[in-house]
C-alpha positions in Angstrom: 44.8 29.7 -75.5 44.1 27.2 -78.3 45.2 24.3 -76.1 42.9 25.5 -73.2 40.0 25.9 -75.6 40.5 22.4 -77.0 40.7 20.9 -73.5 37.5 22.7 -72.5 35.6 21.4 -75.5 36.8 17.8 -75.1 36.4 17.8 -71.3 32.8 19.1 -71.7 32.0 16.2 -74.0 33.6 13.7 -71.6 31.8 15.3 -68.6 28.4 15.0 -70.2 29.0 11.4 -71.1 30.2 10.4 -67.7 27.6 12.4 -65.8 24.8 10.6 -67.6 26.3 7.1 -67.2 25.0 4.3 -64.9 25.2 4.7 -61.2 26.2 1.0 -60.8 29.6 -0.3 -59.7 32.3 -1.1 -62.3 32.8 -4.6 -63.6 35.4 -7.0 -62.3 37.2 -6.7 -65.6 37.3 -2.9 -65.4 38.5 -3.1 -61.8 41.6 -5.0 -63.0 42.9 -1.7 -64.3 43.7 -0.8 -60.7 46.5 -3.4 -60.7 48.3 -2.2 -63.9 47.2 0.8 -65.9 45.8 2.7 -62.8 47.1 3.1 -59.3 45.1 1.2 -56.6 43.2 4.4 -56.1 42.4 5.1 -59.7 45.0 7.6 -60.8 47.1 7.1 -64.0 50.3 5.2 -63.0 52.3 6.6 -65.9 53.9 10.0 -65.9 53.3 12.6 -68.6 55.1 12.6 -71.9 57.2 15.7 -70.9 58.5 13.9 -67.8 57.4 16.8 -65.6 55.0 14.4 -63.8 56.7 11.2 -62.8 55.2 7.7 -62.8 53.5 6.6 -59.5 55.5 3.9 -57.7 53.6 3.7 -54.3 56.9 3.9 -52.4 57.0 5.8 -49.2 59.3 8.8 -49.3 62.6 8.5 -47.3 62.7 11.0 -44.5 65.7 12.0 -42.4 64.5 12.8 -38.9 61.1 11.3 -39.5 58.2 11.9 -37.2 58.3 13.4 -33.7 55.2 12.3 -31.8 56.0 14.5 -28.8 55.4 17.6 -30.8 53.5 15.9 -33.6 55.8 17.2 -36.3 57.1 15.7 -39.5 60.5 16.3 -41.0 60.5 17.8 -44.6 61.8 15.2 -47.0 62.4 17.8 -49.6 63.9 20.6 -47.5 67.0 20.8 -49.6 65.1 21.3 -52.9 65.0 24.8 -54.6 62.2 26.1 -56.8 62.5 25.2 -60.5 61.0 28.6 -61.3 58.4 31.1 -60.1 55.1 32.2 -61.6 54.3 35.8 -61.0 51.8 38.4 -62.2 54.3 39.3 -64.9 54.6 35.9 -66.4 51.5 33.9 -65.4 50.0 34.1 -68.9 52.8 31.8 -70.1 51.5 29.1 -67.7 47.8 29.8 -67.6 46.8 26.5 -69.3 48.0 24.9 -66.1 46.5 27.5 -63.6 43.0 27.5 -62.3 40.8 30.5 -62.8 41.0 31.2 -59.1 44.8 31.2 -59.0 44.8 33.5 -62.0 42.5 35.8 -60.1 44.9 35.9 -57.2 47.7 37.0 -59.5 45.5 39.8 -60.8 44.2 40.9 -57.4 47.7 41.0 -55.8 50.1 41.5 -58.6 52.9 42.9 -56.5 53.1 40.1 -53.9 51.4 36.9 -54.9 53.6 34.4 -56.6 53.9 30.6 -56.9 57.3 28.9 -56.4 57.1 25.7 -58.5 59.1 22.7 -57.4 59.9 19.3 -58.8 56.8 17.0 -58.7 56.8 14.1 -56.2 53.8 11.7 -56.3 54.1 10.9 -52.6 50.7 9.5 -51.9 50.2 5.9 -50.8 48.1 4.2 -48.1 48.2 1.0 -46.0 47.6 -2.4 -47.6 44.2 -2.7 -45.9 43.0 0.5 -47.5 44.3 -0.6 -50.9 42.5 -4.0 -50.7 39.3 -2.4 -49.6 39.4 0.1 -52.4 39.7 -2.8 -54.9 36.6 -4.4 -53.3 34.7 -1.2 -53.3 35.2 -0.7 -57.0 32.9 -3.6 -57.8 30.4 -3.1 -55.0 29.9 0.6 -54.3 26.9 2.3 -55.8 25.4 5.8 -55.5 22.2 6.1 -53.6 19.4 8.7 -53.4 20.3 10.4 -56.7 23.9 10.5 -55.9 23.5 12.1 -52.4 24.8 9.0 -50.6 26.3 5.6 -51.4 26.1 2.0 -50.4 28.4 -1.1 -50.6 31.7 0.5 -49.6 33.8 0.7 -46.5 37.4 1.5 -45.4 38.6 2.6 -48.8 38.0 4.9 -51.8 34.4 4.1 -52.8 34.7 4.9 -56.5 38.3 4.5 -57.7 37.1 4.5 -61.3 34.5 7.3 -61.2 31.7 7.4 -63.6 30.4 10.9 -62.7 31.1 14.0 -60.6 29.1 12.9 -57.5 31.3 9.8 -57.2 34.4 12.1 -57.3 32.9 14.3 -54.5 32.4 11.2 -52.4 36.0 10.1 -53.0 37.1 13.4 -51.7 34.8 13.4 -48.6 35.7 9.8 -47.7 39.4 9.8 -48.5 41.7 8.0 -46.1 43.0 10.2 -43.2 43.4 7.7 -40.4 40.8 6.2 -38.0 41.1 8.4 -34.8 42.8 11.7 -34.2 43.0 14.7 -31.9 44.5 18.1 -32.2 44.2 21.9 -32.0 42.6 23.9 -34.8 43.9 27.4 -35.0 42.0 29.5 -37.5 43.0 33.1 -38.3 41.3 35.8 -40.2 43.8 38.2 -41.8 42.6 41.6 -42.9 44.1 43.6 -45.8 45.9 45.7 -43.2 47.6 42.6 -41.8 45.5 42.7 -38.6 44.7 39.2 -37.4 41.8 37.7 -35.5 42.2 34.2 -34.1 39.9 31.4 -33.0 41.2 28.3 -31.3 39.5 24.9 -30.6 40.5 21.4 -29.5 39.0 18.5 -31.5 38.6 14.8 -31.5 37.6 12.8 -34.6 36.7 9.1 -35.2 36.3 7.9 -38.8 33.9 5.0 -38.3 34.0 4.4 -42.1 37.7 3.3 -41.6 37.3 1.3 -38.5 38.6 -2.2 -39.3 36.0 -3.8 -37.0 33.1 -2.2 -38.9 31.5 -3.7 -42.1 29.6 -1.7 -44.7 26.4 -3.1 -43.3 27.3 -1.9 -39.8 28.1 1.7 -40.7 24.5 2.7 -39.8 24.8 5.6 -42.4 27.7 7.0 -40.4 31.0 8.4 -41.8 32.5 9.9 -38.7 32.0 11.6 -35.4 33.6 15.0 -34.6 33.9 16.7 -31.2 35.1 20.3 -30.8 35.9 22.2 -27.6 36.0 26.0 -28.2 39.0 27.7 -26.5 38.8 31.2 -27.9 37.2 33.7 -28.2 36.7 33.9 -24.4 33.0 34.4 -24.7 32.7 30.9 -26.3 35.3 29.1 -24.2 34.1 25.7 -23.0 31.4 25.3 -25.6 31.3 21.8 -26.9 29.9 20.7 -30.3 29.4 17.0 -31.3 28.7 16.1 -34.9 27.6 12.8 -36.4 28.3 12.9 -40.1 26.0 10.7 -42.1 26.6 9.2 -45.5 23.3 10.1 -47.0 22.4 13.5 -45.5 19.2 13.8 -47.5 17.8 10.5 -46.0 19.3 11.4 -42.6 20.6 15.0 -42.1 23.8 15.6 -40.3 23.2 15.5 -36.5 24.8 17.9 -34.1 24.5 18.7 -30.4 26.0 21.6 -28.4 26.9 22.0 -24.8 26.5 25.6 -23.5 28.7 26.1 -20.4 26.7 29.2 -19.3 23.5 27.1 -19.1 25.2 23.8 -18.3 22.9 22.0 -20.7 23.1 20.0 -23.9 20.7 20.7 -26.8 20.4 19.9 -30.5 22.4 22.4 -32.5 20.7 24.5 -35.2 21.3 23.8 -38.8 25.0 22.8 -39.3 25.1 22.3 -43.1 25.3 24.0 -46.5 25.9 27.8 -46.2 25.5 28.1 -42.5 28.4 30.2 -41.1 31.1 28.3 -39.3 33.6 30.7 -37.8 35.2 32.6 -40.7 33.8 30.4 -43.5 30.7 28.5 -44.5 30.0 25.0 -43.1 30.1 23.2 -46.4 33.4 24.7 -47.4 35.3 23.2 -44.5 37.9 20.9 -46.1 36.9 22.7 -49.4 33.7 20.7 -49.6 31.8 18.5 -47.2 28.2 17.3 -46.7 25.5 16.4 -49.1 26.1 17.4 -52.8 22.3 17.7 -53.4 22.0 21.5 -53.8 24.2 21.6 -56.9 24.1 19.9 -60.3 27.7 18.4 -60.6 29.4 17.7 -63.8 32.9 16.4 -64.7 34.8 19.1 -66.6 37.7 16.8 -67.3 41.2 15.9 -66.1 44.0 18.4 -66.4 47.6 19.0 -65.5 47.7 21.8 -63.1 50.0 23.6 -60.5 48.5 22.9 -57.1 49.9 23.2 -53.5 51.7 19.9 -52.7 54.2 18.6 -50.2 53.9 21.7 -48.1 55.9 20.6 -45.0 57.6 24.0 -44.6 54.3 25.6 -43.5 54.4 23.5 -40.3 57.8 24.7 -39.2 58.0 25.4 -35.4 60.4 28.3 -36.3 57.8 30.0 -38.5 55.9 32.8 -36.6 52.6 34.2 -37.6 53.9 37.6 -38.4 56.2 36.1 -41.0 53.7 33.5 -42.5 50.4 35.5 -42.4 51.2 38.4 -44.6 48.5 40.7 -45.9 46.3 39.3 -48.7 47.8 35.8 -48.8 50.4 33.4 -47.1 54.0 34.4 -47.5 55.0 32.7 -50.8 58.5 31.9 -49.5 57.0 29.1 -47.4 54.6 27.6 -50.0 55.3 24.8 -52.4 53.5 24.2 -55.7 53.9 21.2 -58.0 52.5 20.0 -61.3 49.9 17.2 -60.8 47.0 15.8 -62.7 43.6 16.8 -61.2 40.0 16.0 -61.7 38.0 19.2 -62.4 34.4 19.2 -61.4 31.8 21.9 -61.5 28.5 22.4 -59.6 25.8 24.8 -60.5 23.1 25.7 -58.0 19.9 23.7 -58.7 16.8 25.7 -59.7 14.5 26.1 -56.7 17.3 25.7 -54.1 19.2 28.4 -52.2 22.9 28.9 -51.4 25.2 31.9 -51.1 27.2 30.4 -54.0 25.7 30.0 -57.5 28.5 27.9 -58.8 31.5 26.0 -57.5 34.5 24.5 -59.3 36.8 22.0 -57.6 40.2 20.7 -58.5 40.9 17.3 -56.9 44.3 15.5 -56.8 44.0 12.3 -58.9 46.4 10.4 -56.6 44.8 11.0 -53.2 41.4 12.3 -54.0 42.1 15.3 -51.8 40.7 18.6 -53.0 43.4 21.1 -53.7 41.6 24.2 -55.0 37.9 25.4 -54.8 36.4 28.4 -56.6 33.1 29.8 -55.5 30.9 32.2 -57.5 28.3 34.7 -56.2 24.7 35.1 -57.3 25.8 37.3 -60.3 28.2 34.5 -61.5 31.3 36.5 -60.5 34.2 34.7 -58.9 34.0 35.5 -55.2 36.2 33.2 -53.1 39.2 31.1 -53.9 40.3 28.3 -51.5 43.6 26.4 -51.5 44.4 23.3 -49.5 48.1 22.9 -48.9 48.6 19.1 -49.2 51.3 16.9 -47.6 51.7 13.3 -46.7 51.5 12.2 -43.1 54.0 9.5 -44.0 53.8 7.8 -40.5 50.3 6.6 -41.4 50.6 7.0 -44.4 47.8 9.4 -45.6 47.4 12.7 -47.3 46.5 15.7 -45.2 45.0 19.1 -46.2 46.7 21.4 -43.7 46.5 24.4 -43.7 43.6 25.4 -45.8 43.4 29.0 -47.0 40.1 30.8 -48.0 40.6 34.0 -50.0 37.7 36.5 -50.3 38.3 38.5 -53.5 35.6 41.1 -52.5 37.0 42.1 -49.1 40.6 41.1 -49.9 40.7 39.4 -46.5 41.6 35.7 -46.1 41.3 33.1 -43.4 43.4 30.1 -42.6 42.3 27.0 -40.8 44.4 24.1 -39.3 47.5 26.2 -38.9 50.5 24.1 -37.8 53.3 26.6 -37.6 55.0 27.9 -34.4 53.9 26.2 -31.3 50.6 24.7 -32.6 51.8 21.3 -33.8 49.9 18.9 -36.1 47.1 16.5 -35.9 47.9 13.6 -33.5 46.9 10.3 -35.0 45.7 8.0 -32.2 46.6 4.3 -32.1 43.4 3.3 -30.3 39.8 4.4 -30.7 37.9 6.0 -27.9 34.8 4.0 -26.7 31.6 4.5 -28.6 30.1 6.0 -25.4 32.5 9.0 -25.9 30.6 9.9 -29.1 27.1 10.1 -27.5 25.4 13.4 -26.9 24.9 12.4 -23.2 28.7 12.5 -22.8 28.8 16.3 -23.5 27.5 17.1 -20.1 30.1 15.0 -18.4 32.9 16.6 -20.6 31.7 20.2 -19.8 34.2 22.1 -17.7 32.1 25.0 -16.5 
């Protein structure tokens, strides 16, 4: 516990220093670190002194069997590896300096079943050369705007590879590279403590304008991406279409959304689709652990820490893994999860005075290599830990890019949990498209033409 206390004290000092620093881009001299000391995305290239975290090389992992575009599946490059050890409710205190408070809470809530199989660490993240080059440019040109609730001067790469404050880290997570265009099926399941399951299914299309090679920073028009969802189940909502235009600065220009109601055969602007508005089984702004404007919370950097997080979770996407095996009561079946030791940025947001949200505080743990959030903890109005969310990361090596699929949301109060972006069984994975759909596809007027009933 002394080590954890020392880390907290040092990290708090670092967080206060960084959070109060300038909002300007880093200097060209500072950006040179991205070519030697740091990876092109701002992580430490070196491994740790114990050798349990290796150095980053940027090499793509070799995969036997590769990628099957017909079913949209990826072979597991680490299928033959066995866990180094397991962390359970009986021994977790031996490792708690490398466990988040939320993961510790899961051990205490489900002592008989929750466990973490820990595997050898592989730093598999890399990205195309174009994204690397743009990230280097962004380092010296990107700046926060509107008190950190937006940014300017960046496109098609990590905006703040050498972050100066927590808001920059949030934007790195929100804008991280995941391809340009994609389509797929989102299967979301709520699992009750009894094991009973409730499922929602939707089709989706997404276009990340921010990463379009034909778009400059000046041409973004305050747009990050467009997202179109077609509801399949439950039956009462079948055929409902929702189109979202995600803006960079949602304070200056709130997220825009339109909905097509098949029963009325009309398109209208959707009601509020931000912050703590319910979205299926979870809140809107906890999709992908965190999305949207950071303006309702005061964010601080807690520090950087070595931590066990879900990583390289290819086994969860097996076509031979049925729901009744994977979706066990209280949490995913640990036999199919994979956790590794990685360095993460730890940031914390406290609800601003005079604003409202179901959560009074959030703490987020973000992979230093890919900027993908791995764990999110949410606290209720009394300051008690309420929900713990885990994103099971893995590389889509055919792009290459890091994906957060599936994402699990644990409710400690009800002991139920939900899972989004399931890929097991017959579902398949996100299909990355080689070509973008025309801009006319992403107009609200197109919803009426797409409506099927």
